[in-house]
ROSE-761077 format. One line per field, with one value per residue: residue number from 0; residue in three letters; x, y, z of N, C-alpha, C in turn. Coordinates in steps of 0.05 Angstrom, whole numbers. Example, Ala and Ser with C-alpha at 12.3 -4.5 7.8 and 13.67 -1.06 7.14 Angstrom:
// ROSE-761077
n	c(0 1)
res	c(ALA SER)
n.east	c(264 257)
n.north	c(-114 -45)
n.up	c(156 142)
ca.east	c(246 273)
ca.north	c(-90 -21)
ca.up	c(156 143)
c.east	c(264 258)
c.north	c(-66 1)
c.up	c(156 157)
// end
This chain:
// ROSE-761077
n	c(0 1 2 3 4 5 6 7 8 9 10 11 12 13 14 15 16 17 18 19 20 21 22 23 24 25 26 27 28 29 30 31 32 33 34 35 36 37 38 39 40 41 42 43 44 45 46 47 48 49 50 51 52 53 54 55 56 57 58 59 60 61 62 63 64 65 66 67 68 69 70 71 72 73 74 75 76 77 78 79 80 81 82 83 84 85 86 87 88 89 90 91 92 93 94 95 96 97 98 99 100 101 102 103 104 105 106 107 108 109 110 111 112 113 114 115 116 117 118 119 120 121 122 123 124 125 126 127 128 129 130 131 132 133 134 135 136 137 138 139 140 141 142 143 144 145 146 147 148 149 150 151 152 153 154 155 156 157 158 159 160 161 162 163 164 165 166 167 168 169 170 171 172 173 174 175 176 177 178 179 180 181 182 183 184 185 186 187 188 189 190 191 192 193 194 195 196 197 198 199 200 201 202 203 204 205 206 207 208 209 210 211 212 213 214 215 216 217 218 219 220 221 222 223 224 225 226 227 228 229 230 231 232 233 234 235 236 237 238 239 240 241 242 243 244 245 246 247 248 249 250 251 252 253 254 255 256 257 258 259 260 261 262 263 264 265 266 267 268 269 270 271 272 273 274 275 276 277 278 279 280 281 282 283 284 285 286 287 288 289 290 291 292 293 294 295 296 297 298 299 300 301 302 303 304 305 306 307 308 309 310 311 312 313 314 315 316 317 318 319 320 321 322 323 324 325 326 327 328 329 330 331 332 333 334 335 336 337 338 339 340 341 342 343 344 345 346 347 348 349 350 351 352 353 354 355 356)
res	c(MET THR VAL ASN GLU THR LEU GLY ALA TRP SER GLU LEU PHE MET LEU LEU ALA ALA MET THR TYR LEU VAL SER PHE VAL ALA PHE ALA TRP ASP MET ALA ALA HIS SER LYS THR LEU ARG GLY THR ALA GLU ALA GLU ASP ARG GLU LEU VAL GLY ALA ALA THR ALA GLY ALA GLY ALA GLN ASP ALA ALA GLU PRO ALA ASP ALA ARG ALA GLY HIS GLY ALA GLY HIS ARG GLY ARG GLY TYR ARG THR GLY ALA ARG SER ALA LEU ALA GLY HIS VAL ALA ASP GLU GLN MET ARG TYR THR GLY GLU ARG ARG PRO ALA ALA ARG VAL ALA VAL ALA VAL MET VAL LEU ALA PHE LEU VAL HIS ALA ALA ALA VAL VAL SER ARG ALA PHE ALA ALA GLY ARG VAL PRO TRP GLY ASN MET TYR GLU PHE CYS THR THR GLY ALA LEU VAL VAL ALA GLY VAL TYR LEU LEU ALA LEU LEU ALA ARG ASP LEU ARG PHE VAL GLY THR LEU VAL SER GLY LEU VAL VAL ILE MET LEU CYS ALA ALA THR ILE GLY PHE PRO THR PRO VAL GLY PRO LEU GLN PRO ALA LEU GLN SER TRP TRP LEU VAL ILE HIS VAL SER ILE ALA VAL ALA ALA SER GLY VAL PHE THR ILE THR PHE ALA MET ALA VAL LEU GLN LEU LEU GLN ALA ARG ARG GLU ARG ALA ILE LEU ALA GLY GLN ALA PRO GLY MET ASP PHE LEU ARG MET VAL PRO SER ALA GLN ALA LEU GLU ASN LEU SER PHE ARG LEU ASN ALA VAL GLY PHE ALA PHE TRP THR PHE THR LEU ALA ALA GLY ALA ILE TRP ALA GLU GLN ALA TRP GLY ARG TYR TRP GLY TRP ASP THR LYS GLU VAL TRP THR PHE VAL ILE TRP VAL VAL TYR ALA ALA TYR MET HIS ALA ARG ALA THR ARG GLY TRP THR GLY THR ARG SER ALA TRP LEU SER ILE ALA GLY TYR LEU CYS ILE ILE PHE ASN PHE THR VAL VAL ASN THR LEU PHE ALA GLY LEU HIS SER TYR ALA GLY VAL)
n.east	c(2136 2068 2037 1982 1938 1884 1883 1924 1902 1862 1890 1913 1858 1845 1887 1883 1834 1849 1886 1840 1818 1860 1863 1818 1816 1864 1843 1800 1841 1862 1824 1805 1849 1839 1791 1805 1843 1813 1775 1810 1831 1813 1813 1867 1882 1872 1902 1955 1966 1976 2015 2054 2066 2086 2129 2174 2187 2199 2229 2274 2295 2321 2360 2410 2437 2422 2434 2469 2449 2390 2375 2382 2337 2334 2290 2320 2364 2432 2448 2400 2369 2329 2290 2295 2260 2227 2218 2196 2146 2117 2110 2079 2028 2016 2027 2016 2008 2072 2079 2044 1999 1929 1889 1845 1793 1748 1754 1721 1731 1782 1775 1751 1782 1825 1796 1782 1832 1844 1817 1833 1881 1879 1849 1892 1926 1910 1910 1965 1985 1943 1978 2024 2002 1992 2035 2063 2096 2144 2121 2161 2186 2200 2205 2152 2128 2160 2152 2096 2096 2129 2099 2052 2071 2092 2046 2031 2062 2052 2000 2007 2040 2000 1967 2002 2014 1985 1989 1965 1971 2002 1978 1960 2010 2035 1985 1985 2036 2038 2000 2016 2064 2034 2008 2053 2074 2030 2033 2081 2115 2082 2079 2065 2035 2092 2132 2201 2264 2314 2369 2343 2315 2319 2326 2354 2330 2282 2299 2335 2307 2260 2277 2295 2250 2226 2251 2260 2201 2198 2237 2202 2161 2194 2214 2168 2155 2203 2195 2153 2169 2214 2173 2149 2191 2205 2165 2163 2201 2176 2144 2176 2200 2161 2128 2070 2053 2026 1999 1960 1949 1989 1985 1962 2000 2062 2114 2169 2220 2202 2180 2233 2251 2223 2232 2290 2293 2256 2283 2332 2322 2304 2353 2381 2358 2367 2424 2429 2405 2447 2484 2465 2455 2509 2523 2485 2503 2558 2543 2511 2551 2596 2630 2624 2628 2627 2623 2577 2520 2473 2495 2530 2495 2459 2496 2516 2468 2468 2515 2494 2452 2487 2511 2475 2459 2506 2519 2477 2472 2532 2557 2518 2486 2422 2356 2340 2380 2388 2338 2339 2382 2355 2318 2348 2376 2325 2319 2350 2340 2296 2318 2348 2319 2279 2316 2364 2352 2328 2352 2411 2451 2460 2481 2437 2404 2358 2319 2276 2222)
n.north	c(2815 2810 2745 2723 2680 2660 2657 2623 2577 2575 2567 2515 2486 2496 2465 2416 2403 2411 2363 2323 2335 2323 2275 2254 2273 2230 2172 2181 2190 2135 2105 2124 2086 2038 2020 2036 1994 1949 1954 1949 1908 1860 1873 1869 1824 1799 1829 1819 1768 1775 1823 1813 1762 1794 1829 1794 1768 1816 1842 1803 1800 1854 1856 1838 1890 1924 1963 1944 1957 1968 1918 1903 1908 1964 2006 2042 2054 2061 2131 2143 2133 2095 2040 2004 1998 1957 1945 1980 1999 1944 1954 2000 1990 1985 2017 2094 2157 2183 2234 2251 2278 2306 2257 2204 2163 2191 2211 2200 2199 2212 2269 2283 2274 2312 2360 2356 2355 2410 2435 2423 2445 2499 2497 2484 2523 2566 2558 2558 2615 2633 2618 2648 2698 2696 2680 2737 2735 2694 2629 2590 2572 2526 2460 2439 2478 2479 2428 2430 2475 2452 2411 2434 2470 2419 2402 2445 2450 2407 2410 2460 2433 2391 2425 2426 2376 2309 2284 2259 2206 2205 2221 2193 2173 2229 2259 2223 2223 2280 2271 2246 2273 2318 2290 2274 2327 2351 2298 2278 2334 2370 2438 2496 2557 2614 2669 2671 2647 2681 2673 2664 2703 2738 2761 2726 2676 2673 2682 2630 2595 2591 2568 2527 2492 2498 2470 2421 2409 2391 2355 2313 2307 2279 2243 2204 2195 2171 2122 2092 2095 2056 2016 2008 1997 1949 1916 1927 1894 1840 1841 1843 1798 1759 1745 1741 1814 1842 1889 1924 1969 2007 2009 2057 2092 2125 2108 2082 2102 2147 2173 2174 2219 2260 2268 2272 2326 2355 2345 2370 2417 2429 2410 2458 2492 2476 2473 2534 2538 2518 2557 2591 2589 2588 2647 2660 2636 2653 2709 2707 2676 2673 2647 2616 2553 2506 2449 2436 2387 2392 2421 2391 2350 2376 2391 2330 2316 2350 2333 2273 2286 2319 2278 2247 2276 2290 2234 2208 2251 2251 2193 2163 2136 2109 2090 2047 2050 2098 2121 2105 2127 2185 2168 2153 2203 2224 2209 2215 2270 2260 2236 2269 2313 2287 2250 2284 2327 2313 2274 2293 2340 2409 2473 2473 2464 2496 2497 2465 2422)
n.up	c(2250 2258 2275 2244 2268 2255 2197 2195 2207 2172 2120 2127 2138 2081 2058 2065 2037 1990 1986 1994 1947 1906 1913 1896 1843 1826 1842 1790 1749 1752 1747 1698 1662 1685 1661 1601 1598 1600 1558 1518 1523 1494 1439 1440 1444 1391 1364 1381 1366 1308 1312 1336 1314 1263 1290 1301 1256 1228 1264 1266 1219 1213 1245 1242 1226 1271 1322 1385 1430 1425 1398 1448 1477 1503 1486 1456 1403 1393 1412 1416 1365 1373 1353 1298 1226 1214 1276 1294 1264 1282 1325 1337 1341 1388 1425 1446 1414 1386 1381 1425 1421 1423 1409 1371 1414 1454 1524 1577 1628 1650 1625 1664 1712 1704 1709 1757 1779 1763 1794 1852 1844 1846 1901 1931 1916 1939 1994 1998 1984 2022 2073 2066 2076 2119 2148 2132 2103 2047 2032 2044 2082 2117 2127 2119 2087 2047 2023 2018 1986 1938 1918 1896 1859 1832 1810 1774 1741 1707 1693 1660 1630 1604 1570 1519 1511 1512 1566 1600 1608 1655 1694 1741 1767 1777 1808 1839 1870 1886 1928 1966 1980 2004 2045 2078 2089 2117 2159 2170 2184 2207 2223 2263 2239 2231 2248 2202 2219 2242 2211 2158 2136 2084 2021 1990 2004 1983 1929 1925 1942 1920 1863 1879 1891 1843 1807 1832 1823 1771 1769 1789 1756 1714 1740 1752 1690 1680 1707 1679 1629 1638 1646 1596 1566 1579 1563 1505 1503 1507 1465 1418 1424 1415 1459 1509 1512 1563 1616 1581 1595 1591 1531 1520 1535 1497 1476 1497 1482 1468 1510 1537 1511 1515 1580 1579 1557 1592 1641 1629 1631 1686 1708 1696 1734 1779 1778 1784 1837 1863 1860 1877 1929 1951 1946 1991 2036 2032 2043 2099 2128 2119 2085 2023 2013 2061 2069 2096 2110 2078 2038 2015 2001 1971 1921 1912 1885 1841 1812 1790 1766 1730 1711 1683 1639 1618 1605 1576 1530 1500 1511 1499 1520 1529 1532 1583 1621 1620 1640 1692 1719 1720 1754 1801 1807 1831 1870 1909 1915 1950 1989 2008 2024 2059 2101 2102 2131 2173 2203 2204 2237 2226 2189 2164 2194 2215 2189 2208 2230)
ca.east	c(2103 2045 2028 1960 1936 1867 1887 1931 1880 1839 1911 1911 1837 1848 1910 1864 1816 1869 1896 1824 1813 1871 1857 1788 1837 1878 1821 1798 1854 1858 1796 1813 1872 1828 1771 1815 1853 1791 1768 1835 1841 1792 1831 1898 1887 1872 1920 1979 1976 1989 2029 2078 2087 2101 2149 2185 2202 2216 2260 2292 2304 2338 2375 2436 2435 2409 2456 2467 2427 2370 2374 2378 2315 2329 2280 2319 2386 2453 2450 2369 2359 2314 2286 2286 2234 2211 2208 2186 2121 2111 2107 2055 1997 2013 2039 2003 2016 2094 2079 2032 1983 1897 1877 1834 1769 1748 1760 1707 1746 1808 1776 1743 1802 1839 1781 1781 1862 1843 1799 1850 1907 1858 1849 1915 1940 1891 1917 1991 1980 1931 1998 2034 1989 1979 2062 2077 2131 2139 2113 2171 2217 2210 2196 2122 2120 2172 2140 2071 2095 2131 2066 2035 2095 2087 2016 2021 2078 2044 1977 2013 2043 1977 1965 2026 2020 1967 2006 1944 1972 2013 1969 1959 2029 2036 1964 1992 2057 2023 1975 2046 2072 2016 1999 2077 2076 2016 2028 2113 2130 2072 2096 2042 2048 2107 2162 2227 2283 2336 2387 2325 2304 2334 2312 2356 2315 2259 2307 2351 2283 2233 2285 2294 2228 2217 2270 2242 2177 2207 2241 2179 2149 2213 2211 2143 2155 2225 2181 2132 2192 2218 2148 2140 2214 2202 2136 2163 2221 2164 2132 2194 2207 2138 2110 2049 2062 2011 1998 1953 1936 2009 1979 1958 2030 2080 2141 2194 2241 2191 2179 2254 2263 2210 2247 2312 2281 2253 2318 2354 2305 2306 2381 2383 2348 2392 2453 2428 2401 2476 2499 2454 2454 2543 2528 2473 2518 2573 2528 2509 2563 2621 2643 2611 2620 2636 2616 2555 2513 2465 2506 2541 2475 2455 2518 2516 2443 2474 2531 2480 2437 2503 2523 2455 2458 2528 2517 2451 2479 2551 2560 2493 2472 2394 2337 2331 2407 2381 2317 2355 2398 2342 2302 2368 2378 2303 2313 2377 2334 2290 2343 2363 2294 2280 2340 2392 2332 2310 2375 2441 2462 2485 2475 2424 2378 2336 2288 2253 2207)
ca.north	c(2821 2794 2733 2712 2652 2652 2661 2593 2556 2565 2551 2486 2475 2490 2443 2386 2401 2395 2330 2303 2329 2298 2236 2248 2258 2204 2157 2186 2182 2105 2088 2120 2072 2013 2024 2035 1969 1930 1959 1947 1873 1850 1880 1869 1793 1796 1845 1804 1746 1785 1838 1787 1747 1808 1839 1775 1765 1847 1849 1779 1812 1869 1846 1837 1918 1938 1959 1924 1965 1956 1891 1880 1915 1993 2018 2068 2047 2082 2155 2154 2125 2083 2015 2001 2006 1937 1932 2001 1984 1922 1964 2023 1979 1973 2049 2110 2169 2185 2262 2257 2297 2298 2247 2178 2164 2209 2193 2215 2195 2227 2284 2289 2270 2335 2374 2352 2372 2441 2449 2412 2459 2522 2503 2486 2557 2586 2547 2563 2644 2643 2613 2676 2723 2688 2690 2763 2734 2673 2610 2569 2577 2501 2433 2441 2499 2477 2404 2437 2489 2441 2395 2457 2468 2395 2405 2467 2435 2381 2423 2468 2412 2389 2446 2429 2347 2294 2274 2242 2178 2193 2240 2179 2178 2254 2265 2206 2240 2304 2260 2234 2308 2337 2278 2277 2349 2347 2283 2282 2362 2395 2461 2516 2585 2638 2680 2658 2645 2705 2666 2658 2734 2751 2770 2701 2662 2683 2673 2600 2565 2586 2566 2502 2484 2500 2441 2395 2400 2390 2328 2301 2292 2263 2206 2198 2187 2144 2094 2101 2092 2021 1986 2011 1980 1924 1910 1928 1871 1818 1847 1834 1774 1739 1738 1766 1834 1853 1911 1932 2007 2023 2024 2093 2108 2128 2091 2079 2121 2178 2182 2189 2241 2285 2268 2285 2359 2364 2348 2399 2447 2425 2412 2491 2506 2465 2494 2562 2531 2511 2581 2624 2585 2595 2663 2670 2624 2675 2734 2697 2658 2679 2633 2603 2531 2500 2426 2425 2360 2395 2430 2360 2333 2396 2384 2307 2314 2361 2312 2257 2305 2333 2251 2235 2296 2278 2205 2218 2267 2240 2173 2144 2118 2114 2070 2037 2061 2140 2124 2091 2151 2200 2167 2159 2234 2233 2196 2231 2290 2253 2236 2302 2331 2269 2242 2300 2352 2310 2266 2305 2366 2428 2495 2477 2455 2521 2485 2452 2402)
ca.up	c(2234 2271 2254 2241 2265 2243 2174 2174 2208 2153 2111 2138 2126 2053 2046 2076 2020 1971 1988 1992 1921 1891 1922 1878 1808 1823 1826 1769 1729 1756 1730 1663 1658 1690 1642 1579 1598 1600 1534 1498 1532 1479 1421 1437 1447 1362 1351 1385 1343 1281 1309 1351 1285 1246 1296 1304 1231 1234 1282 1261 1189 1219 1271 1247 1224 1293 1349 1401 1452 1414 1407 1476 1483 1516 1475 1438 1395 1389 1409 1418 1340 1366 1335 1265 1212 1225 1298 1302 1248 1294 1363 1327 1345 1419 1436 1438 1391 1405 1382 1449 1413 1435 1384 1384 1424 1475 1551 1596 1665 1646 1625 1695 1725 1695 1719 1786 1791 1764 1814 1873 1842 1858 1932 1942 1913 1960 2017 1997 1992 2058 2088 2065 2086 2153 2165 2125 2085 2024 2043 2047 2106 2129 2112 2110 2075 2019 2006 2002 1962 1925 1909 1883 1831 1813 1797 1766 1715 1696 1689 1644 1610 1580 1544 1502 1495 1516 1582 1621 1620 1675 1709 1763 1784 1782 1827 1867 1883 1897 1947 1979 1988 2022 2071 2085 2094 2147 2183 2185 2188 2217 2229 2257 2227 2243 2232 2192 2236 2237 2186 2134 2130 2064 1995 1980 2018 1959 1906 1928 1955 1895 1843 1884 1887 1810 1797 1851 1813 1748 1771 1801 1731 1697 1751 1743 1669 1675 1712 1662 1604 1647 1644 1569 1549 1587 1550 1488 1492 1511 1440 1397 1430 1410 1481 1509 1530 1589 1624 1574 1599 1579 1501 1515 1535 1482 1462 1519 1467 1467 1546 1545 1502 1534 1605 1577 1559 1616 1659 1620 1648 1719 1707 1698 1755 1803 1779 1782 1867 1885 1857 1893 1952 1948 1954 2007 2048 2036 2064 2121 2144 2116 2064 1990 2020 2082 2070 2104 2108 2067 2018 2003 1980 1941 1912 1908 1864 1824 1796 1788 1742 1712 1691 1666 1618 1602 1586 1556 1508 1496 1512 1485 1543 1523 1541 1609 1641 1629 1660 1718 1727 1719 1778 1822 1815 1838 1899 1922 1920 1975 2008 2018 2036 2089 2116 2115 2141 2199 2218 2206 2245 2205 2192 2152 2215 2222 2164 2224 2220)
c.east	c(2089 2043 1998 1951 1907 1872 1899 1926 1870 1862 1910 1888 1842 1869 1899 1850 1825 1871 1876 1816 1830 1875 1830 1799 1855 1864 1806 1810 1860 1837 1794 1827 1863 1809 1776 1829 1833 1782 1797 1841 1842 1812 1858 1903 1894 1893 1954 1988 1993 2007 2056 2087 2102 2131 2173 2199 2206 2237 2282 2312 2326 2362 2408 2449 2439 2429 2451 2443 2401 2356 2367 2344 2314 2310 2281 2351 2403 2451 2420 2360 2335 2309 2285 2262 2215 2201 2196 2157 2107 2111 2080 2031 1998 2024 2018 2018 2048 2092 2060 2010 1948 1884 1860 1810 1768 1744 1746 1726 1772 1804 1761 1767 1827 1822 1781 1811 1862 1829 1822 1875 1901 1859 1871 1931 1933 1907 1945 1989 1967 1962 2013 2032 1989 2013 2076 2106 2125 2135 2127 2199 2220 2201 2167 2118 2133 2160 2111 2075 2103 2115 2044 2051 2087 2064 2010 2038 2061 2010 1988 2019 2030 1967 1976 2015 1992 1981 1980 1946 1995 2010 1965 1979 2033 2016 1969 2017 2050 2003 1994 2051 2054 2011 2030 2088 2067 2020 2063 2120 2109 2080 2075 2060 2060 2126 2181 2245 2306 2361 2367 2320 2324 2323 2328 2347 2290 2276 2320 2322 2268 2246 2289 2270 2210 2232 2262 2214 2187 2212 2228 2161 2165 2216 2190 2145 2178 2212 2161 2150 2208 2199 2143 2157 2206 2182 2137 2179 2205 2150 2152 2208 2187 2124 2085 2057 2052 2005 1983 1936 1957 1999 1962 1982 2042 2101 2155 2210 2225 2187 2207 2263 2258 2224 2266 2312 2276 2273 2334 2343 2310 2343 2393 2383 2365 2417 2454 2414 2433 2483 2488 2456 2487 2533 2517 2487 2546 2565 2522 2522 2591 2636 2625 2607 2635 2629 2598 2542 2490 2472 2519 2527 2466 2470 2515 2495 2449 2492 2512 2461 2462 2513 2503 2452 2479 2533 2499 2465 2512 2560 2542 2482 2436 2385 2339 2360 2396 2359 2325 2371 2379 2328 2322 2380 2357 2308 2331 2356 2314 2296 2345 2341 2286 2300 2356 2378 2331 2339 2401 2444 2478 2477 2451 2393 2351 2305 2268 2234 2169)
c.north	c(2802 2764 2721 2690 2641 2639 2635 2571 2552 2560 2524 2480 2466 2469 2420 2385 2393 2376 2313 2303 2313 2282 2236 2240 2238 2179 2155 2174 2143 2094 2091 2102 2041 2001 2028 2000 1947 1932 1953 1914 1860 1851 1875 1840 1781 1801 1832 1787 1751 1800 1822 1785 1769 1822 1816 1767 1794 1850 1825 1793 1833 1871 1837 1863 1931 1947 1950 1928 1961 1936 1881 1893 1941 2011 2046 2048 2072 2114 2167 2155 2115 2048 2015 1998 1982 1928 1958 2002 1961 1937 1990 2010 1981 2002 2064 2134 2183 2207 2277 2284 2279 2275 2223 2186 2183 2193 2215 2222 2220 2260 2303 2297 2299 2361 2377 2360 2397 2446 2447 2430 2493 2522 2502 2512 2574 2580 2555 2597 2649 2644 2642 2694 2719 2696 2721 2753 2710 2656 2581 2570 2549 2479 2434 2451 2487 2448 2413 2453 2467 2417 2413 2458 2445 2396 2422 2467 2424 2403 2446 2452 2405 2405 2439 2395 2337 2275 2262 2214 2182 2209 2221 2174 2210 2261 2245 2214 2259 2294 2256 2254 2315 2318 2278 2311 2347 2324 2277 2309 2381 2415 2484 2541 2596 2648 2659 2663 2666 2697 2669 2687 2742 2746 2735 2676 2656 2669 2645 2580 2560 2568 2527 2483 2479 2460 2412 2391 2390 2351 2304 2289 2274 2237 2198 2177 2165 2120 2080 2084 2055 2008 1983 1991 1953 1905 1914 1902 1847 1822 1837 1810 1747 1735 1767 1790 1839 1873 1924 1962 2020 2027 2054 2107 2113 2113 2102 2102 2151 2187 2191 2208 2263 2287 2281 2316 2368 2369 2362 2414 2449 2421 2447 2501 2503 2476 2521 2554 2534 2538 2598 2609 2583 2617 2673 2658 2644 2708 2725 2688 2665 2669 2624 2575 2521 2464 2418 2403 2365 2409 2411 2350 2345 2387 2355 2305 2331 2340 2290 2271 2316 2292 2246 2257 2282 2250 2199 2231 2256 2215 2155 2126 2131 2090 2063 2056 2088 2129 2121 2112 2171 2196 2155 2190 2238 2219 2205 2259 2286 2245 2256 2316 2315 2272 2264 2320 2347 2296 2275 2336 2379 2454 2499 2480 2468 2506 2474 2433 2413)
c.up	c(2257 2255 2256 2244 2256 2216 2169 2185 2180 2118 2116 2128 2094 2036 2047 2047 1985 1966 1979 1955 1901 1892 1893 1850 1809 1820 1805 1743 1731 1746 1699 1649 1656 1670 1614 1573 1593 1568 1515 1502 1502 1445 1416 1432 1411 1361 1357 1368 1319 1288 1322 1331 1278 1258 1304 1279 1227 1238 1267 1243 1195 1246 1266 1242 1249 1308 1370 1425 1451 1415 1435 1492 1511 1506 1458 1431 1407 1393 1410 1389 1340 1352 1304 1257 1226 1257 1303 1291 1274 1320 1355 1335 1369 1437 1425 1413 1410 1403 1413 1442 1423 1412 1397 1403 1446 1508 1574 1631 1661 1638 1657 1714 1726 1706 1747 1792 1789 1789 1844 1866 1859 1885 1939 1940 1943 1990 2025 2000 2011 2075 2090 2081 2113 2166 2159 2117 2061 2047 2041 2068 2121 2125 2099 2092 2048 2014 1996 1980 1935 1904 1889 1856 1820 1800 1778 1737 1710 1677 1659 1617 1586 1568 1523 1493 1517 1540 1602 1621 1646 1696 1737 1775 1793 1805 1851 1883 1896 1923 1975 2002 2014 2047 2092 2100 2124 2171 2192 2187 2190 2227 2238 2245 2243 2241 2216 2217 2226 2205 2164 2128 2111 2043 1985 1986 1991 1931 1904 1931 1928 1881 1848 1881 1851 1808 1821 1834 1790 1748 1775 1772 1728 1715 1748 1713 1660 1690 1695 1632 1613 1639 1616 1561 1557 1576 1516 1480 1489 1485 1416 1396 1429 1435 1486 1525 1557 1591 1598 1572 1592 1540 1501 1523 1509 1489 1492 1502 1464 1491 1551 1535 1505 1555 1597 1570 1581 1638 1656 1626 1681 1726 1717 1728 1778 1798 1787 1828 1877 1884 1875 1919 1968 1959 1972 2030 2052 2058 2087 2141 2138 2091 2042 2002 2043 2086 2092 2098 2082 2037 2002 1990 1958 1918 1892 1874 1835 1805 1788 1763 1716 1696 1678 1639 1611 1581 1571 1523 1489 1494 1505 1499 1551 1543 1583 1631 1642 1640 1690 1724 1734 1758 1800 1831 1837 1877 1914 1937 1945 1994 2022 2034 2062 2111 2126 2130 2170 2220 2222 2219 2233 2214 2183 2170 2221 2202 2175 2212 2229)
// end
């Protein structure tokens, strides 16, 4: 099929415009957090004197009955039961609504940030679709296309989640990660529009890679939430210890336990997608190379990622690994994804080298 280079050039222009628009959204999200931090700082100083005293007394009275991991400050007790009543009431004035509903005062900067991100998503989608029409195929045949399409999925998943939950508190991290992904694609993996390599000319490309992109998008969201969970857990420990908590912007973020619970549900979805990715890749490998598994570097690291997230799911569901331990496992899984996409694809020779730079 003939490659439309003109349409490919338009796709690159749309991608640049999308990156710039996402950057504006990132600045607006950061402005929202900074503005509320300044507003909340005044009330925080007055409330801290009262709530920290109540937290110390309440937590001390409950200390003998609390699970060890809750007393250690992981943000959740045994099997996710969370802090005891006294500690939860002390933290109530320092964290956002755990149900993540759209309540409280109006946040014009956050509304602007979401609106700009929707615009960026539409321009981004135009860039990906025009790339597909220019090449006459699905737009994920190389690292540039995988990264740009993955960034589109990250933004799409986040915007869809905003319809059900008030997740504007994580907008700075999500929009920032999307900008980084687009910059990495444009600067690190620039690839002119062209036809597919022969090994990729299969319907399994559509099935296998599309699900892998979706899983990576979900894991990007949970990575951002795990980072916030660690920050919030540290702040909660300071509050319960009677210390100045700092990081006033985290008053706009739900409790560490609420973040952990939502992350676990999203990671379950991402893990199901990645399991299908692994299975579909094995079936495609049998059709392309005559074997389901060959210990190729890419195959090994795809399996390593599956093992890390399987350990996360098992440890949290059955072993009571809650709080900071589960957050670090989630972060470790995402770092494996980054390693698989960058280092493995660029430095290790193998049958998947046709993914190209």
